[in-house]
C-alpha positions in Angstrom: 0.0 0.0 0.0 2.8 2.4 0.9 4.6 1.6 -2.4 1.5 2.3 -4.3 1.1 5.7 -2.6 4.8 6.5 -3.4 4.3 5.7 -7.1 1.1 7.7 -7.2 2.9 10.7 -5.5 5.7 10.5 -8.1 3.1 10.4 -11.0 1.3 13.4 -9.6 4.5 15.4 -9.2 5.4 14.7 -12.8 2.0 15.6 -14.0 2.2 18.9 -12.1 5.7 20.0 -13.1 6.7 18.2 -16.3 6.9 20.5 -19.3 4.7 19.6 -22.2 6.3 21.9 -24.8 9.3 20.3 -26.4 11.0 23.7 -27.1 10.7 24.7 -23.5 12.3 21.4 -22.5 15.2 22.0 -24.9 15.6 25.5 -23.6 15.7 24.4 -20.0 18.3 21.7 -21.0 20.5 24.3 -22.8 20.2 26.6 -19.8 21.3 23.9 -17.3 24.1 22.6 -19.6 25.6 26.0 -20.1 25.3 26.8 -16.4 27.3 23.7 -15.6 29.9 24.5 -18.2 30.5 28.0 -16.7 30.1 27.1 -13.1 32.7 24.3 -13.3 34.8 25.7 -16.1 35.2 29.3 -14.8 35.4 27.8 -11.4 38.6 26.1 -12.5 40.0 29.4 -13.7 38.9 31.1 -10.5 40.6 28.5 -8.3 43.9 28.9 -10.2 43.9 32.7 -10.3 42.6 33.4 -6.8 45.1 31.0 -5.3 47.9 32.6 -7.3 48.7 29.3 -8.9 48.8 27.3 -5.7 45.6 25.3 -6.5 45.7 25.3 -10.3 47.4 26.4 -13.5 47.1 26.1 -17.3 46.8 22.3 -17.2 44.1 22.1 -14.5 42.1 24.8 -16.3 42.4 23.0 -19.7 41.4 19.6 -18.3 38.8 21.1 -15.9 37.1 23.1 -18.6 37.1 20.1 -20.9 35.5 17.9 -18.2 33.0 20.7 -17.6 32.0 20.4 -21.3 31.8 16.6 -21.0 29.5 16.8 -17.9 27.4 19.5 -19.5 26.9 17.5 -22.7 26.0 14.4 -20.7 23.4 16.4 -18.7 21.8 18.1 -21.7 22.6 16.0 -24.7 19.6 13.7 -24.6 17.1 16.5 -24.5 18.5 19.3 -26.7 21.6 17.9 -28.2 23.9 19.5 -25.6 24.9 22.4 -27.8 25.8 24.7 -24.9 27.3 27.1 -27.5 25.6 29.4 -30.0 28.3 28.6 -32.6 27.2 24.9 -32.5 23.5 25.8 -32.7 24.0 28.1 -35.6 26.1 25.5 -37.5 23.3 23.0 -36.8 20.8 25.4 -38.3 22.9 26.1 -41.4 23.3 22.4 -42.1 19.7 21.6 -41.5 20.1 19.8 -38.2 18.1 22.4 -36.2 15.1 24.5 -37.1 15.9 28.2 -37.5 12.9 29.1 -35.3 14.6 27.4 -32.4 17.9 29.3 -32.7 16.9 32.5 -30.8 15.5 30.4 -27.9 18.6 28.2 -27.7 21.0 31.2 -27.7 18.9 33.0 -25.1 18.9 29.9 -22.8 22.7 29.5 -23.3 23.4 33.2 -22.5 21.2 33.0 -19.3 22.9 29.8 -18.2 26.3 31.3 -18.7 25.3 34.5 -16.8 23.9 32.6 -13.8 26.9 30.2 -13.9 29.3 33.2 -13.6 27.2 34.5 -10.7 27.6 31.2 -9.0 31.4 31.3 -9.3 31.5 34.8 -8.0 29.2 33.8 -5.1 31.2 30.7 -4.1 34.5 32.6 -4.3 33.3 36.0 -3.0 35.6 36.1 0.0 38.5 35.0 -2.1 37.8 37.8 -4.6 37.7 40.4 -1.8 40.9 39.1 -0.3 42.8 38.8 -3.6 42.6 42.5 -4.5 41.6 44.2 -1.3 37.9 44.4 -2.4 38.7 46.0 -5.8 37.4 44.2 -8.9 39.9 44.9 -11.6 39.9 44.2 -15.3 43.6 44.8 -16.0 46.8 44.9 -14.0 48.5 42.5 -11.6 45.4 41.9 -9.5 43.0 41.6 -12.4 40.2 39.0 -12.0 37.9 39.7 -14.9 39.7 37.1 -16.9 38.3 34.4 -14.6 35.0 34.9 -16.4 35.6 36.1 -20.0 38.5 35.9 -22.4 40.9 38.8 -23.0 43.7 39.0 -25.6 47.4 38.7 -24.9 49.2 42.1 -25.0 50.8 41.3 -28.3 47.6 40.2 -30.1 46.0 42.3 -32.8 42.2 42.2 -33.4 42.8 40.7 -36.9 45.1 38.0 -35.5 42.7 37.3 -32.7 39.7 37.1 -35.0 41.6 34.6 -37.2 42.5 32.6 -34.0 38.8 32.3 -33.0 37.6 31.5 -36.5 40.2 28.7 -36.8 39.8 27.2 -33.3 36.0 27.1 -33.6 36.1 25.7 -37.1 38.2 22.8 -35.8 35.8 22.4 -32.9 32.8 22.0 -35.2 34.6 19.9 -37.8 35.6 17.5 -35.1 32.1 17.5 -33.4 30.5 16.6 -36.8 33.1 13.8 -37.1 32.5 12.5 -33.6 28.7 12.2 -34.2 28.9 11.0 -37.8 27.7 7.4 -37.6 28.9 6.6 -41.1 32.5 7.5 -40.2 34.6 5.9 -37.4 32.0 7.1 -34.9 32.5 7.1 -31.2 30.6 4.3 -29.4 27.2 5.5 -28.3 27.3 7.2 -24.9 31.0 8.1 -25.1 30.6 11.1 -27.4 30.8 13.6 -24.6 34.1 12.2 -23.5 35.5 12.5 -27.0 34.3 16.1 -27.1 36.1 16.7 -23.8 39.3 15.3 -25.2 38.9 17.6 -28.2 38.6 20.6 -25.9 41.8 19.6 -24.1 43.8 19.5 -27.4 42.3 22.8 -28.6 43.0 24.7 -25.4 46.5 23.2 -25.3 47.4 24.1 -28.9 45.4 27.3 -29.6 44.8 28.8 -26.2 47.7 31.1 -25.7 46.5 34.1 -27.8 43.2 34.7 -26.1 42.1 31.8 -24.0 40.3 29.8 -26.7 36.7 30.9 -26.1 35.1 29.3 -29.2 31.7 30.0 -27.7 29.8 33.3 -27.7 27.7 32.4 -24.7 30.6 31.2 -22.7 32.3 34.6 -23.2 29.4 37.1 -23.4 27.3 35.8 -20.6 30.0 36.0 -18.0 31.2 39.3 -19.4 27.8 40.8 -19.0 27.8 39.5 -15.4 31.1 41.2 -14.6 29.9 44.4 -16.1 27.0 44.6 -13.7 28.7 42.9 -10.7 31.4 45.5 -10.1 34.0 45.4 -12.8 32.2 48.0 -14.9 32.2 48.8 -18.6 35.9 48.3 -18.9 35.2 44.7 -19.6 34.0 45.8 -23.0 36.7 48.4 -23.8 39.8 46.3 -22.6 42.0 44.8 -25.2 41.2 47.4 -27.8 37.4 46.7 -27.5 38.1 42.9 -27.8 34.6 41.9 -26.5 33.0 41.4 -30.0 35.7 39.1 -31.4 34.7 36.0 -29.3 31.1 36.5 -30.4 31.4 37.1 -34.1 34.5 35.0 -35.0 33.2 31.7 -33.4 29.9 32.0 -35.2 31.7 32.3 -38.5 34.2 29.6 -37.6 31.6 27.2 -36.5 29.7 27.4 -39.8 33.0 27.1 -41.7 34.1 24.0 -39.8 30.8 22.3 -40.3 30.8 23.0 -44.0 34.3 21.8 -44.4 33.5 18.5 -42.8 30.4 18.1 -45.0 32.1 19.0 -48.2 35.3 17.0 -47.6 33.8 14.0 -45.8 30.1 13.6 -45.2 28.7 14.0 -48.8 31.1 11.4 -50.0 29.8 8.6 -47.8 28.8 5.6 -49.8 25.5 3.7 -49.6 25.9 1.2 -46.7 24.8 -1.6 -49.0 27.2 -0.8 -51.8 30.3 -2.7 -52.7 32.4 0.4 -52.4 31.4 0.6 -48.7 32.4 -3.0 -48.1 35.7 -2.4 -49.9 36.4 0.6 -47.8 35.6 -1.4 -44.7 38.0 -4.1 -45.8 40.7 -1.6 -46.3 40.1 -0.2 -42.8 40.3 -3.7 -41.4 43.5 -4.4 -43.2 45.2 -1.3 -41.8 44.5 -2.5 -38.4 45.9 -6.0 -38.8 
């Protein structure tokens, strides 16, 4: 009798709170996934910066952010695809994998998730922030902390070079994501795709992160930057680095579409019919190379 009551209670809770609209479910999924990405990813940066390197450094940030992506995709992937990135969502629209009408909702959910994720990091480390710079929230200088939340260019980096950096890194990101989820290629075993994406983030941040932190994600950069603007760092977060703020927004959007199209043009459209002899021959060649 007690078990029946428990099951009935669970059913009634689901009936009361479960969303019926599929787009609302997807938006909630993207919000939560992006929140996790920023809360854990920027949390790694915060721990490294605020401890002055004692509790973290470039490697922990690279691996930590990558694992944050992995967890975020595991959480949201089954509902919305786990985009957690407007560059991914735009590329999916351009290639016909996502309806254009969903794009504004996805991007809004991602931005909100990133904003709240940044707020969570600030709240958790509030005392550390205050101790680090005597209560001053600085964008530049030896006690700067704005870089915990958003990316800023290295002193030597020009806007043109930085723009190219973000186009290339995001193009590689999307090209590889399309490969990872391509079931007609050497696809990753089902359920392990988020781990492969995490490994991809590690290699990208390790090889292309020096110039400006390898944002590759407009929501990951703009959401936390907006938070810092209203939380005490001020409008300098938009003027620093020769007005750098727009580069990690525009360049990843272009780069993501470019990378997706490169994969489709160079690889995807050339897949053979699974039943054709050409496919079997290709499979035999693949097997031979692994003998």
